[in-house]
C-alpha positions in Angstrom: 0.0 0.1 0.0 1.4 3.3 -0.9 2.5 5.8 1.6 -0.5 8.1 2.8 -1.5 10.1 5.5 -4.9 10.4 7.1 -5.6 13.9 5.9 -8.1 12.5 3.4 -10.6 11.3 6.2 -13.5 13.4 7.2 -12.7 15.7 9.9 -15.1 14.6 12.3 -14.6 11.0 12.0 -11.9 10.5 14.3 -12.8 13.4 16.9 -14.3 10.9 19.3 -11.1 9.0 19.3 -8.9 12.1 19.8 -11.0 13.3 22.5 -10.7 10.1 24.4 -6.8 10.3 23.9 -6.7 13.9 25.2 -8.8 13.3 28.1 -6.6 10.2 29.2 -3.5 12.3 28.6 -4.9 15.2 30.7 -5.6 12.7 33.4 -2.1 11.4 33.1 -0.5 14.9 33.7 -2.8 15.6 36.8 -1.9 12.1 38.2 1.7 12.7 37.6 1.6 16.3 39.4 -0.1 14.9 42.2 2.0 12.0 42.6 5.3 14.2 42.6 4.0 16.6 45.1 3.0 13.7 47.3 6.5 12.3 47.1 7.9 15.5 48.3 5.6 15.8 51.3 5.7 12.0 52.3 9.6 12.3 52.3 9.6 15.2 54.6 7.2 13.1 57.1 8.8 9.7 56.8 12.6 10.6 55.7 14.9 8.5 53.7 14.8 5.7 56.1 10.9 5.6 56.4 10.6 5.8 52.4 12.9 2.9 52.4 10.6 0.9 54.6 7.7 1.9 52.5 9.8 0.9 49.2 10.5 -2.6 50.5 6.9 -3.6 50.3 5.8 -1.7 47.1 7.6 -4.1 44.6 5.9 -7.1 46.0 2.7 -5.3 45.8 3.2 -4.4 42.0 4.2 -8.1 41.1 0.9 -9.3 42.7 -0.9 -6.9 40.7 0.9 -8.1 37.6 0.2 -11.6 38.3 -3.6 -10.9 39.4 -4.7 -8.5 36.6 -1.9 -7.4 34.2 -3.1 -8.0 30.6 -6.7 -8.9 31.3 -8.1 -5.2 31.0 -6.4 -5.1 27.3 -8.1 -8.5 26.7 -11.5 -7.1 28.0 -11.0 -4.0 26.0 -10.4 -5.7 22.7 -13.1 -8.4 23.0 -15.6 -5.9 24.1 -14.9 -3.3 21.3 -15.2 -6.4 18.8 -18.8 -7.1 20.4 -19.9 -3.6 20.4 -18.8 -3.3 16.7 -20.9 -6.4 15.8 -24.0 -4.9 18.2 -23.6 -8.0 20.3 -24.4 -6.0 23.3 -25.1 -9.2 25.4 -21.9 -10.7 24.4 -20.0 -7.6 25.7 -21.8 -8.1 29.1 -20.9 -11.8 29.0 -17.3 -11.0 28.6 -17.3 -8.5 31.5 -19.2 -10.8 33.6 -16.7 -13.7 33.2 -13.7 -11.3 33.6 -15.0 -10.0 36.6 -15.3 -13.3 38.3 -12.1 -14.5 37.1 -10.3 -11.4 38.4 -12.3 -11.4 41.7 -11.0 -15.1 42.4 -7.1 -13.9 41.5 -7.6 -10.8 43.4 -8.7 -12.5 46.5 -6.2 -15.3 46.3 -3.4 -13.0 46.0 -4.7 -10.5 48.9 -4.9 -13.6 51.1 -1.5 -14.7 50.3 0.3 -11.4 50.9 -1.7 -10.8 54.2 -0.9 -14.3 55.5 2.5 -14.7 54.0 4.0 -11.2 55.1 5.3 -12.9 58.4 6.9 -15.6 56.4 8.5 -13.3 54.1 10.0 -11.4 57.0 11.3 -14.8 58.6 12.7 -15.9 55.6 14.7 -12.7 55.1 13.2 -12.1 51.7 12.0 -8.8 52.9 15.3 -7.8 54.9 13.9 -5.2 57.3 11.2 -6.5 59.6 9.6 -3.2 59.9 8.1 -3.4 56.5 5.6 -6.0 57.9 3.0 -3.3 58.4 3.5 -2.0 54.9 2.8 -5.7 53.5 -0.5 -6.3 55.4 -1.7 -2.7 54.7 -1.1 -3.3 50.7 -2.7 -6.6 50.9 -6.5 -5.5 50.5 -5.4 -3.1 47.7 -4.6 -6.0 45.3 -8.1 -7.1 45.5 -9.6 -3.8 45.0 -7.3 -2.7 42.0 -8.0 -6.1 40.4 -11.6 -5.3 40.2 -10.9 -1.9 39.2 -9.1 -3.1 36.3 -12.1 -5.2 34.9 -14.4 -2.1 35.0 -11.7 0.1 33.2 -11.1 -2.5 30.5 -14.9 -2.8 29.9 -15.6 0.9 29.6 -12.4 1.5 27.4 -13.8 -1.4 25.2 -16.8 1.0 24.6 -14.3 3.8 23.6 -15.5 5.8 26.9 -12.4 7.0 28.3 -13.9 9.7 30.8 -14.6 7.0 33.5 -10.9 5.9 33.4 -9.7 9.5 33.6 -11.9 10.4 36.4 -11.4 7.3 38.4 -7.5 7.8 38.0 -7.8 11.2 39.5 -10.0 10.3 42.2 -7.9 7.2 43.0 -4.7 9.3 43.2 -6.3 12.1 45.3 -7.8 9.9 47.9 -4.6 7.5 47.9 -2.3 10.7 48.5 -4.7 12.3 51.1 -4.9 9.0 52.9 -1.0 8.3 52.7 -0.1 11.8 54.3 -2.9 11.7 57.0 -2.0 8.3 58.4 1.8 8.7 57.9 1.7 11.6 60.1 -0.8 10.3 62.6 1.2 7.1 63.1 4.7 8.7 63.0 4.8 9.2 66.8 4.3 5.2 67.1 7.6 4.7 64.9 8.6 4.6 61.3 7.2 1.0 60.8 3.7 1.9 61.7 4.1 5.5 59.8 5.1 3.5 56.7 2.3 1.1 57.0 -0.2 4.1 57.4 1.1 5.6 54.1 0.6 2.1 52.7 -3.1 2.1 53.3 -3.5 4.9 50.7 -3.3 2.4 47.7 -6.5 0.4 49.1 -8.5 3.6 50.1 -7.7 5.3 46.7 -8.7 2.0 44.9 -12.0 1.5 46.7 -13.1 5.1 45.8 -12.1 4.7 42.3 -14.2 1.5 42.3 -17.2 3.3 43.3 -16.8 5.8 40.6 -16.5 3.2 38.0 -19.4 1.3 39.2 -21.4 4.7 39.0 -20.4 4.9 35.5 -21.0 1.2 34.5 -24.5 1.5 35.9 -25.2 4.5 33.8 -23.9 2.7 30.7 -26.0 -0.3 31.5 -29.3 1.8 31.7 -28.3 3.3 28.3 -27.6 0.0 26.6 -30.2 -2.0 28.0 -32.8 -1.3 25.2 -30.2 -2.0 22.7 -29.1 -5.0 24.2 -32.7 -6.5 24.1 -33.2 -5.4 20.5 -30.1 -7.4 19.3 -30.3 -10.2 21.2 -32.0 -12.3 18.6 -29.7 -11.3 15.8 -26.3 -12.0 17.7 -24.7 -15.3 18.2 -23.7 -15.9 21.7 -20.1 -17.2 22.2 -19.6 -19.7 25.0 -18.3 -19.1 28.3 -15.2 -21.4 27.9 -14.3 -19.7 24.3 -14.6 -16.3 26.1 -12.2 -17.5 28.9 -10.0 -19.1 26.4 -9.9 -15.7 24.2 -9.2 -13.7 27.4 -6.4 -16.0 28.5 -4.7 -16.0 24.9 -4.9 -12.1 24.7 -3.9 -11.3 28.4 -1.1 -13.8 29.0 1.3 -12.1 26.7 0.5 -8.7 28.1 0.8 -10.1 31.6 4.4 -11.3 30.5 5.4 -8.0 29.2 4.5 -6.3 32.6 6.3 -8.7 34.4 9.4 -8.1 32.0 9.6 -4.6 32.9 10.6 -4.9 36.3 12.8 -8.0 35.4 14.8 -6.0 33.1 14.9 -3.2 35.7 16.3 -5.7 38.2 18.8 -6.8 35.6 19.7 -3.2 35.4 20.0 -3.0 39.1 22.5 -6.0 39.0 24.6 -5.3 36.1 24.9 -1.1 35.8 26.5 -0.5 39.2 28.7 -3.7 38.9 30.1 -2.5 35.5 30.2 1.2 36.8 32.7 -0.2 39.4 34.7 -2.1 37.0 35.0 1.3 35.1 36.8 2.8 37.9 34.0 4.3 40.1 33.5 3.6 43.8 30.1 2.2 45.3 29.0 5.8 46.2 29.6 7.1 42.7 28.1 4.2 41.0 25.1 4.5 43.1 24.7 8.2 42.3 25.1 7.6 38.6 22.7 4.9 38.7 20.3 7.1 40.3 20.7 9.8 37.5 19.7 7.3 35.0 16.9 5.5 36.6 15.5 8.1 39.0 15.9 11.2 36.9 16.5 10.7 33.2 14.2 8.1 32.6 11.2 9.5 34.4 11.5 12.6 32.3 11.3 10.3 29.1 8.2 8.9 30.6 6.9 12.1 31.3 7.1 13.4 27.9 5.4 10.5 26.7 2.2 10.8 28.5 0.3 11.8 25.4 1.4 8.8 23.4 0.7 6.5 26.3 -2.9 7.6 26.4 -3.0 7.5 22.6 -2.0 3.8 22.9 -4.7 2.9 25.3 -7.3 4.7 23.1 -5.9 2.7 20.0 -6.6 -0.7 21.2 -10.6 -0.6 21.2 -10.5 1.6 18.1 -8.2 -0.7 16.1 -10.2 -3.8 17.6 -13.4 -2.4 16.4 -12.3 -1.5 12.9 -10.6 -4.8 12.4 -13.7 -7.1 13.6 -15.7 -5.4 10.9 -13.0 -6.0 8.4 -12.8 -2.4 7.7 -8.8 -2.6 7.0 -8.7 0.8 5.3 -10.0 2.3 8.7 -7.3 0.0 10.6 -4.8 2.0 8.1 -5.9 5.4 8.6 -6.2 5.1 12.3 -2.7 3.7 12.5 -1.5 6.6 10.3 -3.3 9.3 12.2 -1.9 8.0 15.5 1.7 7.9 14.3 1.3 11.2 12.9 0.2 12.6 16.2 3.0 10.7 18.0 5.6 12.3 15.6 4.1 15.8 16.4 4.2 15.3 20.0 7.4 13.4 20.7 10.1 15.0 18.3 9.9 18.6 19.8 9.9 17.4 23.4 13.0 15.2 22.5 14.8 18.3 21.3 13.9 20.5 24.0 15.0 17.9 26.7 18.1 17.7 24.7 18.7 21.4 24.6 17.5 22.2 27.9 18.9 19.0 29.8 21.0 21.1 32.4 18.3 23.5 33.5 15.7 21.0 33.5 17.5 18.6 35.9 18.8 21.7 37.8 15.3 23.0 38.4 13.4 19.8 38.9 16.2 17.5 40.9 18.8 20.0 41.9 21.2 17.8 40.2 23.1 19.1 37.2 25.3 16.2 37.1 22.3 14.2 35.6 22.3 16.6 32.5 24.6 14.4 30.3 22.7 11.3 30.8 19.4 13.2 30.1 20.6 14.4 27.1 21.3 10.9 25.8 17.9 9.8 26.9 16.3 12.9 25.2 16.8 10.5 22.0 14.6 7.8 23.3 11.4 10.5 23.7 10.4 9.9 19.9 11.3 6.0 20.0 9.4 5.2 23.1 6.3 7.3 21.8 6.3 5.1 18.5 6.9 2.1 20.6 3.8 2.9 22.7 1.5 3.6 19.8 2.7 0.5 17.8 2.1 -1.7 20.6 -1.2 -0.5 21.0 -1.9 -1.0 17.3 -0.7 -4.6 17.5 -2.7 -5.3 20.7 -5.9 -3.9 18.9 -5.3 -6.4 16.2 -5.3 -9.2 18.5 -1.4 -9.7 18.1 -0.7 -9.3 21.9 2.3 -11.7 21.8 4.4 -9.8 19.1 5.4 -6.7 21.3 6.3 -9.2 24.1 8.6 -11.1 21.8 10.0 -7.9 20.3 10.6 -6.5 24.1 12.4 -9.8 25.0 14.8 -9.7 21.9 15.5 -6.1 22.7 16.1 -6.5 26.2 18.7 -9.3 25.4 20.6 -6.7 23.3 20.3 -4.1 26.2 21.9 -6.4 28.8 24.7 -7.2 26.5 25.2 -3.5 25.7 25.1 -2.7 29.4 27.6 -5.2 30.3 30.0 -4.0 27.3 29.4 -0.1 27.1 29.2 0.7 30.9 32.5 -0.6 31.9 34.2 1.5 29.2 35.5 4.4 31.4 35.0 7.1 28.9 31.4 6.1 28.8 30.4 4.9 32.2 26.6 5.6 32.9 26.2 7.1 29.4 26.9 3.7 28.1 23.9 2.5 30.1 21.9 5.3 28.7 22.9 4.3 25.2 22.0 0.8 25.9 18.5 1.9 27.3 18.0 3.9 24.0 18.9 1.2 21.8 16.7 -1.4 23.6 13.9 1.0 23.0 14.9 1.6 19.3 15.2 -2.2 18.5 11.6 -2.9 20.0 10.2 -0.1 18.0 11.8 -1.2 14.6 10.5 -4.7 15.2 7.0 -3.3 16.0 7.2 -1.1 13.0 8.0 -4.2 10.8 5.0 -6.1 11.9 2.8 -3.0 11.7 3.8 -2.7 8.0 3.2 -6.5 7.5 -0.3 -6.7 9.0 -1.6 -3.0 8.0 0.5 -2.0 5.1 1.4 1.1 6.8 5.0 2.6 7.0 6.0 6.0 8.6 5.8 8.8 6.2 9.2 10.3 5.2 7.4 13.6 4.1 5.8 14.0 7.4 9.0 13.2 9.4 10.9 15.7 7.3 8.5 18.5 8.4 8.5 17.4 12.0 12.4 17.4 12.1 12.5 20.7 10.2 10.4 22.4 12.3 12.0 21.1 15.5 15.3 22.1 14.2 14.0 25.9 13.9 12.4 25.4 17.4 15.8 24.3 18.5 17.5 27.5 17.3 14.7 29.7 18.9 15.5 27.7 22.2 19.1 27.9 22.0 19.2 31.8 21.6 16.4 32.6 23.9 17.1 30.8 27.2 20.1 32.7 28.5 18.6 36.3 27.7 15.3 35.3 29.0 16.7 33.8 32.2 18.8 37.1 32.9 15.8 39.2 32.1 13.3 37.3 34.4 16.2 36.7 36.9 14.9 33.2 37.6 15.9 30.0 35.9 12.6 28.5 36.7 10.7 31.3 34.7 13.5 31.5 31.9 13.1 27.8 31.3 9.4 28.0 31.1 9.2 30.9 29.0 11.8 29.4 26.5 9.9 26.1 26.3 6.8 28.4 25.5 8.6 30.4 22.7 10.1 27.2 21.4 6.6 25.5 21.3 5.2 28.6 19.3 7.9 28.4 16.9 7.2 24.7 16.3 3.7 25.0 15.8 4.2 28.1 13.4 6.9 26.3 11.2 4.4 23.2 11.2 1.5 25.3 9.8 3.9 27.1 7.2 5.6 23.7 6.0 1.9 21.9 5.9 2.7 19.7 8.8 -0.2 20.9 10.4 -3.4 22.1 8.8 -6.9 23.3 9.9 -8.3 19.8 9.3 -6.0 18.7 12.1 -7.2 21.4 14.5 -10.9 20.4 13.5 -10.1 17.0 14.8 -9.4 18.2 18.3 -12.4 18.0 20.8 -14.0 21.3 22.0 -11.6 23.6 19.8 -12.5 21.7 16.7 -16.4 22.0 17.5 -15.8 25.8 17.6 -13.8 25.9 14.2 -16.5 23.5 12.4 -19.4 26.1 13.4 -17.8 29.0 11.8 
């Protein structure tokens, strides 16, 4: 299929899809801001030692969640979208009911195991500090609640209704943070063990409130679609329970494996990178500090810059699944093209900004100018990670959930080899680990793109990329010449950074319009703003 963009599609045809993406992206930003503020306040309450106690319990909680629910929401979203496309509303409800029962069972089992197994984990020295016991038992109910939460989110996303997910994420974070800070403060006089346990209660409280929010949206949806379900019941052939469970397992298992693979690769980094830094001539303290620059500062900035593409990937799964189930291959192609184009527009300028402004960014945010060099290397990963997220969403929407996992596995092997080799080179050190991380993302992205082309016919538009890169280059020039004068004029590094980024953003958008990389049609696709333009 020849290289095309999605500009030939009617302006209003994808506004619903983009609205869902922007809602999730906005919620992601709010959640990140609340989480960042929470970490500042909680650190002041608990101190480094208390945070360490809290962090000892949290990885086990995340692992339990990965086992109990990871992958199933994606599977629910895919199958629900397919049923809705075929107007099999009863089938969609059967998918939700079966997955809900399945998740309830796994959630209960893992919650009980963590609650009653906490003492054993301490006794066997798997958890080294016995003070983490209260954090472990406080987190155990949250596993059950978050697992149930994921079933509702997957189902509602299958209907391509993203507002419930966004609202529940914000509500969950607000109640989680409020509970953490209140109980950590109240229990601090009883010791750090109790204070850390009090902070851990936030996960369960936040999940419980978010669950009520999603149940409310679920009941509203059921009321609206009950008439549809009755009208279509005689037309739709019902899929058996065993067949649905098999499909959920087939789709969910690869996604679950990928969610487990991420902490596994992180643990490999924890083992390899500091060790090889010491081989390169750094002492233990220096190696720890450099490792923190990469994993605690540079990588979170890359993740922050790809909030939009992460939301885009979530919205893509049901949208692609719906089009694919109706055998609308052209629509699959256009949705993929539109998503990739948006990913280019969003990630390329952010990558350039992070590369040029690495020193002031890490100085203002972290008070750690030493992290600038590694952040500059990781800036190249912004574009690659954004494309990887989108291509993973497309492949999952096509039901090919195993392919991204295999690609991640291949790239992870290469990353470990590069980490071992490059990090030990004295002239590279932690920069070698950063280059290995960028290579990891790049290889996984390239493999995803190959399979996207194979199954949809889509490949990246060279013309669009050229316009994006050209506009980003002009933006880079504006940033380069504006930052120092603005910082001096405003007498504030923070204000100088903010206004420089703003000037660069305006320059990028202006150049994109001038080069035809952005058009009025693109703006009309945006929710709210597009509605106003179309009325004129």
